C-alpha atoms as one frame of an Amber mdcrd trajectory, in Angstrom:
protein
 -18.561  34.362   4.026 -18.176  34.612   7.981 -20.315  31.610   8.879 -18.227
  29.588   6.262 -14.931  30.793   7.937 -16.849  29.283  11.509 -17.616  26.172
   9.884 -14.336  25.645   8.550 -12.827  26.423  11.908 -14.954  23.910  13.445
 -14.122  21.260  11.146 -10.755  21.714  11.512 -11.162  21.369  15.473 -13.246
  18.218  15.071 -10.561  16.887  12.869  -7.943  17.489  15.233  -9.474  16.001
  18.036 -10.641  12.920  16.287  -7.207  12.508  15.415  -5.573  13.522  18.794
  -8.421  10.590  20.317  -6.546   7.630  17.826  -3.139   7.708  19.598  -4.978
   7.374  23.360  -5.611   3.827  23.508  -3.359   1.543  23.847  -2.831  -2.005
  21.332  -3.763  -4.276  23.947  -5.507  -6.917  22.102  -2.611  -6.340  19.458
  -0.001  -7.047  21.758  -2.063  -9.765  23.055  -2.293 -11.364  19.975   1.148
 -11.167  19.113   2.445 -12.565  22.382   0.143 -15.929  21.791   1.279 -16.462
  18.068   4.691 -16.051  19.243   4.528 -18.333  21.791   1.969 -21.041  19.957
   5.197 -20.879  16.654   7.713 -21.688  19.551   5.555 -24.454  20.950   5.370
 -25.792  17.522   9.270 -25.620  16.900   9.801 -22.573  15.372  12.894 -21.805
  17.158  14.542 -24.516  15.497  12.791 -24.958  12.325  11.972 -21.596  11.373
  14.218 -19.211  13.462  14.345 -16.418  10.712  10.670 -15.626  10.824  10.263
 -16.337  14.756  13.321 -13.768  15.330  11.743 -11.318  12.921   8.447 -11.458
  15.082  10.325 -11.267  18.410  12.107  -8.143  17.225   8.637  -6.857  15.950
   7.049  -7.361  19.346  10.455  -5.774  21.201  10.007  -2.793  18.972   6.336
  -2.520  20.181   7.006  -2.741  23.682   9.479   0.081  23.396   7.035   1.822
  21.498   4.410   1.323  24.257   6.623   2.870  26.622   7.059   6.061  24.885
   2.964   5.647  24.542   3.736   5.998  20.546   0.415   3.719  20.439   0.209
   3.748  16.673   3.657   2.483  16.015   3.283  -0.363  18.730   0.198  -1.294
  17.142   1.633  -1.201  13.793   4.812  -3.289  15.210   2.518  -5.946  17.140
   0.203  -6.641  13.938   3.709  -7.055  12.451   4.866  -9.212  15.158   1.768
 -11.659  14.826   2.267 -12.018  11.160   5.712 -12.876  11.169   4.973 -15.522
  14.058   2.179 -16.809  11.818   4.848 -17.118   9.102   6.903 -19.202  11.554
   4.433 -21.542  12.702   3.341 -22.432   8.910   6.930 -22.936   8.099   7.645
 -24.783  11.276   4.728 -27.077  10.735   5.874 -27.550   6.709   9.704 -28.373
   7.859   8.253 -30.861  10.696   6.053 -32.527   7.766   8.750 -32.522   5.308
  10.834 -34.288   7.806   8.435 -36.596   8.858   7.590 -37.846   4.994  11.350
 -38.142   4.436  12.410 -39.334   7.744  14.849 -36.884   8.343  15.230 -36.231
  12.170
């Protein structure tokens, strides 16, 4: 029984160390991806054609940057990923709206 207890304690310590390690690395790539996606969406005209999605992307990015400052890396990673997804939504919506305007001659 004593051996089982020591094994259980060792497992518990290992799990704690692994969980602590998850929060130590800043989401550098995710932040970069989000910023690039927002830049591409802006270049495609999302500020005018899909501002709802672009605004959401920028809010998620701002939240991610705030979380980075607090070293809340998991939250920063999630917000950066959301920012990227919303920026891609903005890009798609802007491209569709631009295409629709071109097809109808509505400039």
